[in-house]
N, C-alpha and C positions, 0 to 999 in steps of 0.2 A: 380164684378164677383168674387165669391169664388173659390180660387185655392186649389185643393185637396192636402193635405200633407199626405204622407204615409211613416212611418218610423218604424223600428224595435228597440225596447228599451230593453237592456239586463236585464235579471233578477237580482235583485229583485227590482221592482219599486213600488211606492205608488200612487194610484189614489185617490185624495181628491174630493168628490162631493160637490155640493153647498148646500146640506142638512147637510154637516158636516161629512158623512160617510167616512171611510178610507178603501180602498181595497188593499190588498196585491196582486200585479199583476205580471205576467210573460208574456214574448213575447208580449208586448204591441205594437199595431199598431194603427196609427191614420188615419182614413179614411175621406172622404168628410163630412160625417154627423155623424159618430159614431166612438167610440174608442173601439177597439177589444182587448181582453186580456184573459189569463188563470188565474183563481183565485185559490190561495192556494198552487198550485205546478205546475211545468212545464208540468206535465202530465194531469193536469186538463182539463176540457172541455172548448172550446173556447166560451167566452161570448161577449157581446157588450153592451155599454151604450151610450146613446145620448150625443153628444158633448155639447149640451145646458145644460145638468145636471153635467158636469165636471167643477170644479173650477180650479184645477191645477194638473199636473202630476209631482211628484218628482222622478226623475231618481236616480238610485243607484249611478251614477258617479257625482251626486251633481248638475246636470242641472234640472231647473224647466221649465216646459212648461205650460203656462197659457192660458186659453180659455177666449176671450173677450165676449161681449154680443152677437156678431153675430156668435160666435163659431169658429173665427179665431184663429189659434195657434200663441203664442208669446213665444219665448224663453227669460226668464227674468233673467237667471243666467247661467254662464258658468260652465263646469265641473271642479271639484277641481283639481288643478295642484300640483303635487308633489313638495316639496321644492327643490329649486336649491341648488348647492353645497355651495354657500355662505350662504343661508338661513339655511342649515342644520348646517354649522359650528357655526352660531349665536346661534341657538337653543342649540347645545351641550355646547357652552361656557356659556350660561345662566344657564344651568342645573349644570355645574360644580361650578360656582359661588354660586348658591343657595345651593348645597350640602355642601360647606365649611361654608357658613355664617349660615346655619341652625344648625351647631353643637353648643351646649350650655351647660354650667355648670348648675347643679341643686342645689338649696339652701334649706337647712332645714328651715321650717317655725318657726324660733326662732331668738332671738337676744341675744348674750351673754354679752352685755354691755361693750365690750372691745373696745379700740380704734383700728382703722384700720391701723396697723403699716406697713402693706404690701398692695400693689395695684396689684391685679390680673386683667390685661388688656386684654380683648378678642379682637382679630383681625378679621375684616371683609374684604373682597375684594370688591372694588368699581365696580359699574356696567359697567364702560366704560373700564374695564380690558379685556385683550385677554389672556385666558389660553390655548386655542386651536387654531392652524392654520392648513392650509392644510397639514403641514409637521410634526408638533410636538404637544405634549401635556405637559403642565407644572403642576407639583404637588408640594405641599409645606408642610413643617412640622416645628415645633419649639421644642426646647429642653432647659432644665434648670435643676438645681440642687434642686429638690424638692421645698421647699418654702424658699430657700435662695434668697437673692435679688441681686445676681450676674448676670452678662450680659446673656440675652437669645440669643440663636442662631437660625438664619433662615436657614433651610435646603431646597434646591432646587433641584428638579430632572427633567431631560428633557427626555421625551419618543419620540423617533424617530418613526413616523407612517409609513414611506415610506420604499421602497426597495432600497433606495439610501443612501449613507453616508451623514450625515449633519455635518457641521463644525461650531463651536462656537468660536467667537473671544472674549476670556476673557478679553482682554484689552479694548474692547469696550462694555463689559457687566457690567452694574453698578447697585449697590444699593444706592438708594437716601434716605438720612435722612433729610427731610425738603429740604433746598436748597444745601445740601452738598452731593457729589457723591463719591462713592469709588468703584474702579474697582475689579472684581473678579480675576484678574491675579495675581497669587501668584507663583513665580518661584520655591519655596520650602517651604514646611510647615510640621511640626511634632509635634503631640500632643498626650497626654494620657489623656483620659476623662472618667469619670463615669457620664452618663447622662440618663435621661428619655426622650425618643423621642415621639413627638406628631404628629399624623396626617399623617405620611408617609406610615404606613403599611396599604395600601388600595388595595383591589382587584378592579381594574378598570372595569372588566366585571361585577362584582356585582353592582358597582355604576351605571354603564350604565343600567342594567336591572332594578334596583330599581327606577331610575329616568325616565325610559321609554325612554332612549336615544339610538337612532339607529345610522344609518350612519357609518362614519369612526370610531368614538369612540366606538360605539357598537361592531363592528366587530374586531377591532384591540385589544380591551381590554379583550376579553374573556380569562380568565385564567391568566391574568397578575397581579401579586401582587408586589406592590412597597414597599420595606422593611420597618423597623421601630421597635419600641418596646424598651425595656430596654437593654442597652448594656454597656460593659467595654472593652475598646480596646486601643491599642497603634497603631497609624496609621501614616504611612509616605506617604505623597501625594506629588508626583513630577509632575509639570507642567513646564518643561523646554521650552516648546513652548507655546505661548499665544493662538495659534490656536489649539483646541482640537477637536476630532472627536466623533461623535455618530454613531456606526455602525447601519445598517438597523434593524428595529424592535427591538431596544434595548433601554436601560436606562442609562444615565450618570448622576451622582451626582456631582453637582458643589461644589467648596470649601465652607466650613462652613462660613457663614457671620454673625458676631455679629451685634445685632441691634444697638449697641452704641460702642464708643470707648472713651478712656480717652481724656480730653481736652474739648474745647468749642464746643457746638453743636448749630444748628440753629432751634432747636424746643423749643418753649416756655414751661416753667414749667417743665423742665428736667435737672438735673445735673448728671454729672458723675465724679467719682473719680477713679483714676488708681492706682494699686499696681503692678508695673512691676516685682518686685521680686517674686510675687506669680502668675503672669499672670492673675490677676483678675481685673475687672472693675465693681465697684459698681454703680448702677444706681438708682436715686432718682427722685420722682415726689412730687408735693405738693397739697394735698387736705385737707383744713382746716375743721375740724368737721366730717371726715369720720370715721364711725364706723364699726366694724366687722359686716358683713351682709348687709351693704349699697351697692346699685348698682347704679352708676351714668351712665346714658345713654347719648351717643353722636350719632348724625346722621352723615351721610356721608358728610353733608354740614358744620356742625359746629365742627367736631372732631378736636382738637388741635394736635393730634398725627398722622402724615401722613409719609408714606414710599412708595417707589416704586422700582420695578425691571425693568431694561431696558435690553433686551436680543438681541444680534446681532449674526446673523447666515447666513450661505450661503449653497448652494448645491454643490459649488466647493471650493477647498482649497485656490484658489487665490482670492476669494471674488469679482469676476467680477460682481456679482448680489447680492448685500447684502439685507437681509431681517431683519426686527425688529419687536419685539413685546414688549408690556409694561403691567405690572401689578401693580395696585395701591392698597395699604393697608391703613387702618385706624382703629383706636381704636374705637370699638362701645360700650362696657361696661367696667366699672371700678368696680371691687369687692373689698371692704375692708375686709381684714382678719387680724387675729392677727399675732404676729411675728413668731410663731413656726409652724411646720408641724401638730402638734397635734391640734392646733386651726383650721387650714384649714380642717383636717380630720373631726372635730366635726361639722363644718359649711357646708361643701359640701357633698351632698348625693353621688355624684359620684367621690369622691376624688381619689379613687384608680384607676379610669379610665381616669384621666385628662392627663395622659402621653401615652395613648395607641391609638389604632386604633379609627379613627373617633372622636378624641377628638378636642376641639377647638384650633385654632391657638392663641397663647397668648404671652404677654410680662409680665415679673414679675419684679416689681420695689418696692423699699423701699418708704414709704410715710413719707417725712420729710417737713411738711409745714413751719417749723420754719426757714428753711435754704433758702427759696426763696419766691417770691411773689406767694402766693397760689391761687388755685381756692376755693371759698367759697361754700362748698357742699350745703348749705341752699339756694343758689341762682341758683343752677343747677337742671336739671331734674333727681331727685334722688328718688330711690324706697327704702323704708325702711321696713324691715321685723320685725314685733313685736313678742315678746315672746308668 
C-alpha cells in the first residue's frame, strides 16, 4: 500500500527528472502520485509532474528526496548542519596556519655563482598547532638586523577574544628549542634595538575576509591591526609578577624571545657563539655546497630545525582552571644568499618587503659548513635556479 507523502519544501529547490531535465522549483509539494511546484519564481503558476518521471528532488537545505521505481519517496541525505563551535575553531585555526605558511619569498630567475654564506630559513607552522582557542588568538612575527647573521627574535602577541580578563603564567609559558625549554618570565628587561619586524603588522579583519573566515575570528578581528614594521626604540619592560593579564578584547605582546642563546643547544647542525660584551649571539648552520639562489626544501616530517611555543593561561588569576595551547614551528625552506645585504637585494624580488606586513616568518643564520658536520646539499631536496 502506497502511503501518501505531502510536504512543503522551501524555495529554491531543484527537481531532476529521469530524462535529465533540471527544473528550478518553488513551493514543492509531494502528493500520492504527482509532485506539485511553481517553476521559475514563487509567483509562477502551479504545475505538476508525475512521480514516475522524477529521479530526485534536491532541496535548498541540502536534503535529497529520491523516488524509487514505485514512486515511493526516500530521504537519502540530511540537511546541511552548520559547523559546531569546535568545528568553527578548527576551520579558523587551519585558515590562520595556511595564511602564515603561504607567505613566501620570491627569487629572481638567475644564479650569481656566489657561495651561500648566509642561510635565510623560512619558518612554517605545523598542522597540529593551535593558534586560536575559544578565548584567544596567537599571532607571530620575527625580527632581525637586515642580512646580518645575528640572533633572530620571535615576537608573540596574544589577542583576547572574550569580554573577560585572561591571565598568562609566564613562568609556565615556554619556548622550546629542540629538547630545551626557556620560560618567558623575565622580572626585568631593558634593551635598545634597531630592527625590522616581520609578520606582526596584520589586520585580522582583512585576513578573516580574504580567507573566508567567519565565526569568532571574523567578528572579533574587524578593524583590529596588530602592530609591526620598522622601528627604533628604547624599551623598559617590567614583569614584576609572573602572572600577567590580557584585558578584554585587547592584545598583549610577550617578551621578545631569541631563537637561540649562547652555549650548547640540542638542535643538530646549529652552532652559536656568544659575545656578552656586545649583547650579540651569532648563529651558524652547515650546508656544504649551498650556493646563492639554492633553495633546500624540508617537509614537516624531516625538517631538522624544530621549535615550539607552549602557552599557559586561565580565566582567573588564581589559575584554578588552567588552559594550555601549543604551536609547533619548523624550517621548511633554506635559501642560500651572499654575505651582504646587496647580494640579498639582487637575488630576492621582494627584498624590501621581507621585513614588512605579510612577510614570511624566518630565521637568519650564517652558513659555516667547515665548522660542523654539514648537510650535503647534493643529497637533499634542493632547487637550483639557473642564470
